[in-house]
C-alpha positions in Angstrom: 45.0 -2.2 13.4 47.7 -0.2 15.4 46.2 2.5 17.5 47.6 6.0 16.9 49.5 7.5 19.9 46.9 10.5 20.2 44.0 8.0 20.2 46.0 5.9 22.7 46.6 8.7 25.0 43.0 9.6 25.2 41.6 6.0 25.5 44.2 5.6 28.8 43.0 9.1 29.9 39.7 8.3 29.7 40.1 4.8 31.3 41.8 6.5 34.1 39.3 9.3 34.8 36.7 6.2 34.6 38.4 4.3 37.1 39.0 7.6 39.5 35.4 9.0 39.1 34.0 8.5 42.8 30.5 6.9 42.6 28.4 4.4 44.5 28.9 2.2 41.8 32.8 2.3 41.9 33.2 2.8 45.5 31.3 -0.4 46.8 33.3 -3.0 44.9 36.6 -1.5 46.2 35.6 -2.4 49.7 37.6 -5.4 50.6 39.7 -5.4 47.1 43.2 -6.8 48.1 46.0 -4.5 47.4 47.4 -6.5 44.3 43.8 -6.5 42.7 41.9 -4.1 40.7 38.1 -4.2 39.8 36.6 -2.8 36.7 33.3 -1.4 35.7 31.5 -2.7 32.7 32.4 0.3 30.4 36.2 -0.1 31.3 36.3 -3.8 30.2 36.0 -2.4 26.7 39.9 -1.4 27.3 40.9 -4.8 28.4 41.2 -8.2 26.2 41.5 -11.3 28.3 43.0 -14.7 27.0 44.2 -18.0 28.4 47.7 -18.5 28.7 49.5 -20.7 26.1 51.6 -23.8 26.4 54.5 -23.5 24.3 55.1 -27.0 23.2 58.2 -26.4 21.1 60.4 -26.1 24.0 62.6 -23.4 25.7 64.1 -21.1 23.4 67.9 -20.1 24.2 68.9 -16.9 22.5 72.7 -16.0 21.7 75.0 -14.6 19.3 77.9 -16.1 17.5 79.5 -16.1 14.0 79.6 -18.1 10.8 82.7 -20.2 10.2 84.2 -22.5 7.6 82.9 -26.1 7.7 86.4 -27.4 8.9 85.4 -31.1 7.4 85.3 -29.6 4.0 88.0 -27.1 4.2 91.7 -27.6 3.1 94.6 -25.1 3.8 97.2 -26.0 1.4 100.7 -25.5 2.2 103.8 -26.4 0.1 105.3 -29.7 1.3 108.5 -28.9 -0.8 110.9 -26.3 -1.0 111.4 -24.4 -4.4 110.1 -21.8 -6.6 106.6 -21.1 -7.8 106.8 -21.9 -11.6 102.9 -21.5 -12.5 99.9 -20.6 -10.9 96.3 -21.9 -12.0 94.0 -20.9 -9.5 92.3 -17.5 -8.4 90.5 -16.5 -5.5 86.9 -17.2 -6.0 87.5 -20.0 -8.8 85.3 -23.4 -8.0 87.7 -26.1 -8.2 87.4 -30.2 -7.8 89.2 -32.5 -5.5 92.6 -33.5 -7.5 92.7 -30.3 -9.5 95.9 -28.5 -10.0 96.4 -25.3 -8.5 100.2 -24.4 -8.9 103.5 -25.9 -9.9 106.5 -25.7 -7.8 110.0 -26.3 -9.5 111.8 -28.1 -6.5 115.3 -29.5 -5.9 113.8 -32.1 -3.8 111.9 -33.4 -6.7 114.6 -33.1 -9.1 116.7 -35.1 -6.4 113.8 -37.9 -6.1 113.8 -38.0 -10.0 117.5 -38.5 -10.5 117.3 -41.2 -7.6 114.6 -43.2 -9.7 116.4 -42.7 -12.8 119.5 -44.1 -11.3 117.9 -47.1 -9.6 115.9 -47.7 -12.9 119.3 -48.0 -14.7 120.5 -50.3 -12.1 117.4 -52.6 -12.5 117.8 -52.8 -16.2 121.2 -53.8 -15.7 120.6 -56.4 -13.0 117.9 -58.0 -15.3 120.4 -58.2 -18.0 123.2 -59.7 -15.5 120.5 -62.4 -14.4 119.4 -63.4 -17.9 123.5 -63.9 -18.8 123.9 -65.9 -15.5 120.7 -68.1 -16.0 122.0 -68.7 -19.8 125.7 -69.6 -18.7 124.2 -71.9 -15.8 122.0 -73.7 -18.4 125.0 -74.2 -20.8 127.1 -75.5 -18.0 129.3 -72.6 -17.9 128.1 -71.0 -15.0 127.0 -72.2 -11.4 123.7 -72.0 -9.6 125.4 -69.7 -6.9 125.9 -66.9 -9.7 122.0 -67.2 -10.7 121.2 -66.8 -7.1 123.5 -63.9 -6.6 122.0 -62.3 -9.7 118.5 -62.7 -8.3 119.2 -61.1 -5.1 120.9 -58.0 -6.6 117.8 -57.4 -9.0 115.4 -57.8 -6.2 117.3 -55.1 -4.2 117.6 -52.6 -7.1 113.5 -53.3 -7.9 112.8 -52.3 -4.1 114.9 -49.2 -4.5 113.0 -48.4 -7.7 109.5 -48.9 -6.1 110.7 -46.6 -3.1 111.8 -44.0 -5.4 108.4 -44.1 -7.1 106.8 -43.9 -4.1 108.8 -40.9 -2.7 108.2 -39.1 -6.1 104.5 -39.9 -6.0 104.2 -38.4 -2.6 106.1 -35.3 -3.7 103.6 -34.9 -6.5 106.5 -35.2 -9.1 106.3 -35.0 -12.9 108.3 -38.0 -14.3 110.2 -37.8 -17.6 110.6 -34.0 -17.8 114.0 -32.1 -17.7 112.8 -30.0 -15.1 110.9 -32.1 -12.4 108.4 -30.3 -10.4 105.7 -30.6 -7.5 102.1 -30.1 -8.4 100.1 -28.8 -5.6 96.6 -30.1 -5.9 93.3 -29.4 -4.0 92.3 -32.3 -1.5 88.8 -31.0 -1.5 86.0 -29.8 -3.8 85.0 -26.2 -3.0 86.0 -22.5 -3.8 89.4 -20.8 -3.5 88.9 -18.4 -0.7 92.4 -17.4 -0.2 95.7 -17.5 -2.2 99.3 -16.6 -1.3 100.9 -18.3 -4.0 102.6 -15.9 -6.4 104.5 -16.7 -9.5 108.2 -16.8 -9.3 108.0 -16.9 -5.2 110.1 -18.9 -3.2 108.5 -21.5 -0.8 109.9 -23.5 2.1 108.6 -27.0 3.1 108.9 -26.0 6.9 106.8 -22.8 6.4 103.1 -24.1 7.6 101.6 -20.9 5.8 98.6 -21.9 3.5 99.5 -21.0 -0.1 95.7 -21.6 -0.8 92.6 -22.3 1.1 89.7 -24.1 -0.6 86.6 -24.3 1.1 83.0 -25.7 0.4 80.8 -22.7 0.8 77.6 -24.6 0.3 78.1 -26.1 3.8 79.0 -23.9 6.6 79.0 -23.6 10.4 77.7 -21.2 13.0 79.6 -21.4 16.5 78.7 -19.6 19.8 79.5 -20.0 23.2 76.9 -21.1 25.9 77.6 -20.1 29.6 77.8 -23.0 32.1 74.2 -22.3 33.5 72.6 -22.6 30.0 74.5 -25.8 28.8 71.5 -28.0 29.5 69.2 -25.9 27.2 71.5 -26.9 24.2 71.7 -30.6 23.0 72.6 -32.1 19.9 69.9 -32.3 17.1 68.2 -29.3 18.5 66.7 -27.1 15.9 68.5 -23.7 15.3 67.1 -20.4 13.6 70.0 -18.0 12.3 69.7 -14.3 11.3 72.4 -12.3 10.0 72.5 -8.4 9.9 73.1 -8.7 5.9 69.8 -10.3 5.2 67.1 -8.7 7.7 63.9 -10.9 8.1 65.6 -13.9 6.5 65.9 -17.1 8.5 68.7 -19.7 8.0 67.7 -23.2 9.6 70.3 -25.7 11.1 70.9 -28.4 13.6 73.1 -28.5 16.7 75.8 -31.1 15.8 78.2 -30.8 18.5 78.7 -29.4 22.1 81.9 -29.3 23.8 82.6 -32.0 26.3 84.4 -29.5 28.4 83.9 -25.7 29.6 86.6 -23.2 29.0 88.1 -22.5 32.4 88.4 -18.9 32.1 85.1 -18.1 30.6 83.1 -20.6 32.0 81.2 -21.4 28.8 81.0 -24.3 26.0 81.4 -24.1 22.5 78.6 -25.0 20.5 78.5 -25.8 16.6 75.6 -25.9 14.2 75.7 -27.1 10.5 74.1 -24.7 8.0 73.2 -25.3 4.4 74.3 -22.3 2.3 73.3 -23.5 -1.3 73.1 -20.0 -2.4 76.1 -19.1 -0.8 74.5 -15.8 1.0 76.2 -16.5 4.2 79.8 -15.7 4.4 82.5 -16.9 7.1 82.9 -14.4 9.9 79.6 -13.0 9.5 77.9 -12.0 12.8 74.9 -14.2 13.6 71.9 -14.1 16.1 71.0 -17.4 17.4 67.8 -18.9 18.5 68.1 -22.6 19.7 65.0 -24.5 20.4 65.9 -27.1 23.2 64.3 -30.2 23.6 63.2 -29.5 27.3 59.5 -29.7 28.7 56.9 -27.4 27.3 56.7 -24.0 28.9 53.9 -21.2 29.3 54.3 -18.3 26.9 52.4 -14.9 26.7 52.0 -12.3 24.4 54.5 -9.7 25.1 51.7 -6.9 25.6 50.7 -9.1 28.7 53.7 -8.1 30.7 54.4 -5.0 32.7 57.8 -4.2 33.6 58.6 -2.4 36.7 62.2 -1.9 37.3 63.9 -5.4 37.4 60.4 -7.1 38.0 57.8 -8.3 35.4 53.9 -8.9 36.1 51.0 -10.0 34.4 47.3 -9.4 35.5 45.1 -12.5 36.0 41.3 -12.5 35.8 40.6 -14.0 39.3 36.7 -13.2 38.7 34.7 -11.4 36.4 35.8 -7.6 36.6 38.5 -8.7 39.1 42.3 -8.6 38.1 44.9 -9.8 40.2 48.6 -8.6 39.3 51.1 -11.3 39.8 54.7 -11.2 39.6 56.5 -13.6 36.9 60.0 -14.5 36.1 60.6 -14.1 32.3 62.3 -16.4 29.8 63.2 -16.1 26.4 61.4 -14.5 23.5 60.8 -16.1 20.2 58.4 -15.8 17.4 56.2 -13.1 19.1 55.8 -14.7 22.5 57.7 -14.5 25.8 58.2 -17.8 27.7 57.9 -17.5 31.3 60.1 -19.5 33.6 57.4 -19.3 36.6 54.5 -17.4 38.1 52.0 -18.4 35.6 50.0 -21.8 35.0 48.7 -22.8 31.6 45.0 -21.8 30.7 45.2 -19.0 33.5 43.1 -16.0 31.9 45.3 -13.0 31.9 44.9 -9.3 30.3 46.6 -9.6 26.7 45.5 -5.9 26.1 45.2 -3.1 28.8 47.8 -4.4 31.0 49.2 -0.9 31.3 46.1 0.5 32.0 45.2 -2.1 34.8 48.7 -1.6 36.2 47.7 2.3 36.6 45.0 1.5 38.8 46.8 -0.4 41.3 46.2 0.7 44.9 49.4 2.5 46.4 50.9 2.6 42.7 49.2 6.4 42.2 51.5 9.2 42.5 
């Protein structure tokens, strides 16, 4: 149960007075006591709780910040490959669409020209088929020559190739055949949600404009991207587990896995880009959200302690080790990352060493030479 501030003050004051009161019992243990050691009496131990340091075998925790981003593997930025005018728009922002579904129709002179070429070559092909049939009949009746048949066959072959080329060109352009106004059908290549739309009915579009008329993304699968400084790159490896928190959902944790670490550093910032895949089935996460990232590396297990065990004095951190019954030694430690209620220590403490997990501040106040 949390201690109320006024009771904590009284407890601390009593502890301090108990330690400071001169007596034969308190004076004798202080003889020969090291400058980094505190000796307690039996009644003072009630204010201190001792427990062994734990080994956190889940690996080193790396903490940083990043942002939620689209999954580029399931994202389509769809621009107009032909010039023309937007004749119709069938998708709005927020619509769920399937791969191959039409988003808009563009009336295009390019498509019209390709359709005209196809119609012309089709007519030539029909003419050449008739010419070949006539040449074969004449040859069979003895009124024609084999050379005329060969020439008609070659001409038909050329017109067939031209027609197939026109069909392929019109297919690439997305043209609708056999209509008075051939047009380009703009379709989505991926299944997802329309997140952006710049296509407006009647607006002109150009094939050399790379601006996307539609953006379609699969929001059920997103990325979280962040930068890692050069000295911390070794802590982040592919396959490492990641916990993500966003301000929009306090207390909720999104889980993912590191699937890419950049193969080179940015020469200006000396950082490497890291990418994490995050499942987002309920679409709670949105692209460009700010993210707090906790990466669990696959490094050697480290010693971890309760944050209440640590006493901060300026830029230094200390813990109190039970060196003997009633004897506590203050030792400097190097802090690592904090995660899941524990503080990891990079150095200064070994696993199973007994430390003060409650009352560390009271012990620190009794350090020889620290009193005002």
